[in-house]
N, C-alpha and C positions, 0 to 999 in steps of 0.2 A: 593609218591610225590604229593604235592598239585596241584590244578588246576592253582593257580597263578604261581607256579614254572614251570609248563608245558608251560604256556603262555609266560613266560619270555624266556625260552629256544627256543621255536618256533620263537619268534621275533628275537632273536639273530641269529639263523640259517638262517632266511630269508634275513639277511643283509650280509651273507658271500658271497665272490665272487663265481660266477657260471661260469665255463669254460668247459662245455661239448663239446666233439668233436672238440678239439683245431685244428685249421687249420694250416698246415705247409707252406702255401703259403707265399712268401716274402711280408712283410708289412713294409713300411718305413715311417719315419716322414719328409722326404724331397721329392721333392723340395718345396711343398706348405707350407703355414704358419699353416695349420691345422694339428695338431698332430694326428697320427693314433689311433683309438680306440682299437687296438690290441697290446698285448705284443709280444715279440719275441719267446716265448716258452721256456720250460725248457731245459737247456743244450746248448742253442744257444748263440753265441756272434755275434753282428752285428755292423759294422762300417759304418757310414754315413759321407761323407766328400765331400768338393767341394770348388769352387772359386766363389766369388761374388764381383762385382764392383758396388758401390752405389754413386749416385750423388744427393746432396741436394743443397739448396740455397747457402750456404757458405762453403760447405764441399764436398770433393771428397775422397773416401776411397776404398781400395782394401783389401779383406780378403782372405788369402790363407795360410793354409787351415782353413775351418770351420770343426770341428770334433765333432761327437757325437758317444759315445760308449754305446751300450746297451747289458746288460748281463742278460740272462734269468735264474733266480734263481729257478723259478718254472713256472708252466703254467699260473699263475695269478700274478706273481710278477717279475719285472725286475729292475735291478740297472742301473743307467744312469750317465754318466760323459760327460761333454761338455766343450769345450774351442775353442779358435780361435787365429789366428795371423793376425793382421791388420796393414796397414800403409796408410798414406794419408796426407791431409792438411785441416785445418779448417781456412779459410781465408788465412793468410800468415804463420800460425803456423803449422809446420810439426809434425806428430806424428808417432810412430812405436812401436809395442810391442804386448805382449800377453794380451788378454782380460780377463775378469773375469772368473774364474772357476765356473762351475755349477755342483753340485752333487745332485742326487735325485733318485726318484723311479717312476715307473708307475705300477698301480694296475688294473688288469682286473676284473671288477665287474660283467660283464654280457656278455656271449658269448656262444650262442647255434646255431649250424649249421642249425637247423630246423626253426629258427626265423630270421627275416631280420635286427634286431637291435643289435648293439654291444655297450658296454659302458665301459669306463675306466676313471681313473683320474691320473693326473701327478702332482708331487710335487718336486720342486727344491729349493735348498739353493744356493744363489749366494754369492760366496766368493771373496772379492776384492783382486786384485793382485797388484804387485809393479808398473805396467805400469799405473801410475795415469793419464797420458794424455788421455787414452782411457778407463778408468775405472770410475765407479761411486764412487769408494773409500768408499763403505759402504756395509754392509751385507743386503741382501734382500731375499725374498722368492717369488716363482712363483707357483701358483696353477691353474690347469685347469681341467674342466670337458670335457671329450672327448666322442663324440657320432657319430656313423655311421649308415646309413640306406642303405640297398641294395634295390634299386628301380626297379630292373629287367631290362631286355633288355640291359645289360652291363652298366647300370648307377649306380653310387654310390654317396650318399650325406653324407659328413662329416662336423661336426661343433664343435667348441670349445668355451667355455665361461670361462674366467679366471680372476684372480686378482693378481697383482704384488704389493708387499709391498715395503716400502722404503720412502725416503724423497719426491719422486714424485710418490706416489702410483697411480695406474691406473687399470681400467678394460680393458680386452682384449677380442676381438671377431674375429671369422673367420668362413667362411662357404665355402666349396669347393665342386663343382659338377664335378665328374669324369666320363669319358666315355671311354670304351675300343673300339678302332676303328680297331684293328687287334689282332691277338692272343697274341702278346707280346708288343703291343704299346697302350698307353693310353694318353689321354689329359685331362686337367682340367682348370677350371676358378674359380676365388675366390675373393670375397671382404674380406678385413680384416682391422683391425685398433685397436685404443685404445680410451679410454675416461678417462680424468682426470681433476681435478679442475684447474690445471695450463694451460693445452693445449686445453681443451674442447674435442670435438669429432674429431678424425682423421680418415679419410677414404682413403683406398688404394685399388687397385685391382691388381691381377696378373694372369698369365696364363702360362702353360708350358706343358711338355710332359715327359713321362717316357718310357724307352725301356728295356725290360727284356731280357738280353743276355742268361741267364740260370736260373735255379730255385733259385740260390743264389747270383746273380750279376745283378744289375740294373743301367742303365745310366739315367741321367736326365738333363733337361735344362729348364730355366724359365725366365720370364721378368715381372717386377712389375712397377707400376706407381702410384703416389700420385694423389688423386682427389681434396682434399682441402688443399694440401701442395705441395711444390716443392720437388719432389723426384722421382727418377727412379732407377731401378737396373736391372742388367743382371747377371745370375748365371748358373753354370753348375757343375755337380759332379757325384758321384756314391755311391752306397750302396753295401756292401759285407757281407754276412752272412756265418758262418761256425759253426760246432758243436765242442764243447770243447773236448779235449782229455779225460777228466774224464767222460764226458757223453757218448762218443763213447765207452769207455771201459766198462761202466756199461750197455750199450745198444748196443751190437754188431749188 
């Protein structure tokens, strides 16, 4: 094997996902806007769902449920499906129906227990549904880089940078500071928003808490507020993880 071939193989291996010492602690993508930099782990299925009421300048909407299903196909790769049911009114026009379906993956690129940094990426395809009153009625894609830093003393910092394609393409950003204030209770605060040619920079903030009832079930509540737009929301929900029967059979 030539030196060039060895260098090419080394370069390719250096970009393969690293997931040493996979943690089995429950890691969720709700309630904050910052997606977790961890996958659910091989053989696990995780449902994250909740309720949210949003008020904007000319719009009031309620979503119940929001639903995200995460399926761990390996320790570095999860399959994701997301949808929601929402109703409300835009000025005097009422709307009700299922929102766009999202199908995608999360890939764990870096996760070592002996190092404080975790890294992953998320990629979704947005599929328009028949509920045109609440759908963009077009295909789009969502891509995000997900990073988390363990700061010590029960603090954790996570941030996302992303890009959404479509007729109104935009950059997305969020950064969440989490603090564990008790064994099963954590709080967070987070600025988040978008940037696009049509809307410019949009800045929002939110805060919330999570309570871990057991190793596989978590409750949450959050509140968000627009800084340079008229918007506020209140939300609550839960996340539930379990091991698939096939995985349980293979790993008793």
